[in-house]
N, C-alpha and C positions, 0 to 999 in steps of 0.2 A: 419477442420483438424482432422485426426484420433488420438485417444488417445494412440494407440499401433502401433509399427513398427516391420517389419520383421528384421531378423538378417542382411540381405543384405542391407536394407535401413539404418540401424544404422551404419554399417561399412562404407557405402558410405558417409554418412553425417559427421561422425567423423574421417574418414580416418583411420580406425582401422583394425588390423588383427583379425582373429577369436579368437586367444588365448587372445588377449587384451580385447576383448568384454567379454569373459567368466570371466576374472579377475575382470572387473568392476562389473559384476553381483555378483560374490562371495564376493566382498567387500561391497556390498550393495549400490553401487553408481548408478546402473541401476536396476530397478525392472523388473523381468521377470515372465511370466506366460505361461501356455500351451494354444495353439490356440484351441478355441472351435470347429473349423471346422476340424482341423487336430491335434490331441493330440501329434503327433510325432514332431510337430514344435513348437518353442518357439516364443513368442512375447515380445517386450520390451517397457517400458513406454516412450512415446514421451516426456513428461515433463522432465524426467531425462536426456534424450538425449539433449534436448534444453539447459538445464542448463550447461551441459558439453561443448556443442558447444559454448555457450556464454563465458565460461571461457577460451576456446582456443583462441577466438578472442581477449580477453583482455590481453593475454599473461600469463606467468607463474611466474611473479614477486611475491615474498613472500608477500609483502605488499598488493597487489591487491587480492591475494587469501584469505588472512586473512580478508580483508575488506568485500569481497563477502560472506564469511562464516557467518557473523553476522546476515544476513537476509535470513532465509529459505535456507541457503547454506549447505556446507559440514559440517559433524560433527566436533566439535572442542574440545570435551572432551570425554574421555573414561568413560563408565558407564555400569554397569550390572543391572540396575534397570528397566528401561522401554524402549521400542522401538516401532516404528510404522513400520510395515512390512506387505506386502500382503494385504494392505488396512485395516488392523486391528491394534488394540492397545494391547500390551502385557506387563504384569507386571511379571518380572522375568520368562519369557517364558510361562506364562499362559494367555490365551485369556480373555480379560476383559469382553466381552459379556457373556462368560460362568460364570465367577466369579460373575457377577451381578445377576445371577439367585438366589443365596442363600447366598452368603458371606455377612458378616457385615464389616463395616469400620474397626473395631478392627482386624478382620482376615486379611484384606488387609494391615493394619499397620504392623502386625507381618511379613507378607510376604515381604513387602518393606524394613523393617528394618532388616530382616534376623535375628530375635531374637527368633526363635523357638516358644515355647508356653508361652512366657512371659505374666505375669498377668497385668491387668489394674485396680489396686485398686483405689477406689474413693478417691478423695482428698477433703480437706476443703479449698475452695477458696472463698475469700471475693470479692464480685462483687459490683462495685459501680453503681451509677445511670447513666441514659442516654439511648440512643437508643441502640439496639443490636450491631450495628457497632461501636458506640462510646465505649461501654463497652468492645468489643473485642479488639480494638486498645489500650485502656487504660490498660487492664489487661495484654496483652502481653508486652506492653512497660514497665510496672512496673517490670515484671519478667526480661526483658532485662537489666534493670538498676541494678538488684541485683543478678541474677544467675551467677554462676562461669563459666569461659571459658571452652571450650571443652577439651583443652590440659591437659594431665597428669591424665586422669580419665579412669577407667576401662570401658569396654563395658557394663557391668551390670549396673553401675552407670549411664551411658549415656542413656541406655534404660529406666531406671526408670524415669529419668528426661524427656525423650521424652514423656512418657505416662502422666507425670504431666503437661507438657506444653499443650498437646492436651486436657487433661481434663479441664484445666483452660480456654482454648479457648471455649470449648463446654459450660461450665458453663456461660461464659460471653454472648454467643449467646442466651442461654436458659433463662438467667436472674437470675440464682442462682444454687447452687449445686444440683446434682441429681444422681440417681443410675440407673443402667440398661444400655442396649446398647445405643450407641450414637443416633441412628436414633429414638429410642423411646423417649429419652430425648427431642430431638427437636420437635418431633411430639406432645408430651404433651404440650410443651411451645406454640405451634402454634394451638392447639385445633384440631388435626387431629385424625381420627379413625385408626383402625388397617390397613386398606387398604392404607390410606395415609402414615402411618408410613413405610409400606413396599416400597412404591414408593420413599420416602425419603432415605431409605436404599439403594435402587438401584442407585439413583442419586449419593449418596456419594461414592459408590464403583467405579462408572464410572468416577468420577472426581478426584480420589485420586492422580493421577500423569499423566503427559503428556510430558515426556521426557524433553528436555532442552528449555522450553519456557522462556519468559522474567522474570517472577517471580522466577522460579527455578534457572536461571542463577544468579539473584541477591542474592539468598540464597547461592549458591555455592561460589560466590565471598566473601560473608561475612564469610562463614565457613572456607574459606582458610586462613583467618586472625586469626583463632582459637577463634572467638567470641562465646558466649554462644548459645545454641540451641534456646532460646527465642529470642535472637538478630537476629539469622538467620531467624526465622519465621517472625519477625518484618520487615525485609527487603523484604521478600516475600509478606507480606500484603501490603506494600507500593507500590510495583510494580503491584500487583493485582488490586489495587484500580483504576488504569487508565482506561479510557473509551475504549481503544483498547484491554483490557485484561479482567479482571473480571467485568468491567462495560459494556460489550457488550450486556448483556440481557436487560439493561435499554435502549440501543439504539434500540433493537427490539421493545420495547414498544412504543418508539417514532415513529417508522415506522408504527406500527399498528394504532397509532393515525392519521397518514397521510392517511392511507387507509380509515379510517372512514370519513375523510373530502372530499377526492377526488375520492374514489373508489380504489380497489386493483390494477386493471390494470393500471390506470393512475399513481398511486404512484410508481409502479415498473418501468414503462416507464420513469418517471421523474428521478429516480435514474440512470437509464441506460444512459439517455441523458446527465446527469451531469458527466458521466464517473466514477460513484461510485458504489460500490457493494451494494446489498440489505442486510441489517443487518440480521444476523441469517441464512444466506444461503451460502453454499460453504465453503471449507477449503483447503488450499494449500497442506496439507499432505494427504488429502483424496479425490482424484479426482472423486471417484465413490461413495462418500457419507460418512459422519461421522458415524462410527460404534457406538459411544456413544449415538448420537441422535437416531439412529435406535433402540438401545436396550432400551432406555428410552421411546420413543414414542410408542413402541409396547406394553407397559405395561399399558396404560390407554387411555381412549377416550378423545381426544383433544376437547376443547371448539370449537363450530362451527366456530367462528371467526378465530381462528388459523388454523383450517382445510381448510377454504376457502383461506386464505392467502398462505398456503403451496401449495395448488393445483394450484392457478394462478401463483405464483412465479416460481414453477417448470416448468410449461408449457411455460412461457416466457423465462426464463433464462437457463433452463436445470440443475440448481443447486439444490441439495437436502438440507434439513435443517441441521444445525449443532447443537452442544450441547447448544449454547446460545439460539437458538429458542426453543429447547426442554425444557430448564430450565424455560423460560418465560411461555411456555404453561403449564408446570407442576404447577408453582406457581399460575397461573390463575385457573386451574382445582381444586386445593386444597384450593383456596381462602386464600393463604398465605399472609404474610405482604409484603409490597412493596419491601423491600430489601432482600427478601428470596433467590433469585437466587445468589446474591453475597455472602450471608452468607453460603449457601450450598457449594458454590465454595471454600470459604476460609476454612471452616471446613474440607472438604474432602482433599483439597490440602495441608493442614498442615501436613498430614501423608507423602505425597510425598516430601515436603520440608525437613522434618526431615531426611528422607532416604538419600536425596542428600547431606544434611549437614554432616551426618555421613560418607558417602562415600568420600566426598571431604576431610574431615579431615584425613581419613585413607590413602589417596593418599600422604599426606605430602607435597603438593605443594601449593604455593601461586599463585593465579591468578592475574597476573599483565601484561596485554597487553600494547603495545605501541601505541601511536597515530600517524597516518600518517599526518604530519604537512602540511597544505596548506595555511598558513597565510603569512604575510609579512616576507621577508628574514631578519634574524638577522643582526644587524649592524656589520660591520667588526671591529674586535678588533685590 
């Protein structure tokens, strides 16, 4: 089936008038692009049309619409921070692939937090023992237990605390206090040269935010209760730790182990026969390829094993690598510690989580959805 449909095909499938189709496009519910063969004609993404068609078949009851919105559905919260549009990722209207060319994570934090040229003064953070992940969770948990709530504080105070929370997380990952740009601090901790440090910088920028994913939603729910910024970040870390979110890079490594045992083609075919996706390939929001993976993989030469897996998987499935595959390849190329993909993810995403926490607080709304009860009927009183 084609990925793009003509206007007539869309109107026939959805039973729409032209003006309704154009309204759907203007609201971002159907993505449109110019036809390569005839620039005067527009084409419309088939996946968006299929989703709208499915919703029509289920009816328009509010409960059903809200339930569908939870999983890759319609937008459920207003935000001015990040969006996915035209197959690209945008931070406050700026193309992430372009930002990744030279920006630092601190620059992106200022952009996402809308705090102008706020400084990031180094803090004195006491970091306990343990692995980097253990230190990170313990450090943020300690702040969550002691930091004041968001409510009743000036933007300047919140921005200073945001920088302090991020600095504490970086110190925990690196193993102790440090100075200089965040990517240099991590690179020194992991024994990377200048080229490796620049690749870490690029990865951090590309991972800083990704709209309303699972961890960010957890952060916004927490922020809506007026909890502290550290508590919000703690909620994000908890959600990120799951194997379907920040743990995906580890699943990529498990798949690579499968390819070593049975061969790449057999490993891919086995996944397809099981009805499962190949870890590290494809993304629902990027039918034509994850721009974050593209921007990262173009900056270094992948280890041969990863290049072979990419080539064979793309040939069989047609799916391009996503950011999880790119992170695993980067960690392998730089010979980073085993948990480096998750640590990079958490460090970068801390900036996005804080941006969403601040925005949710400014909205003044408590996030409190209702459950659609499907259990045993309550007893008659």
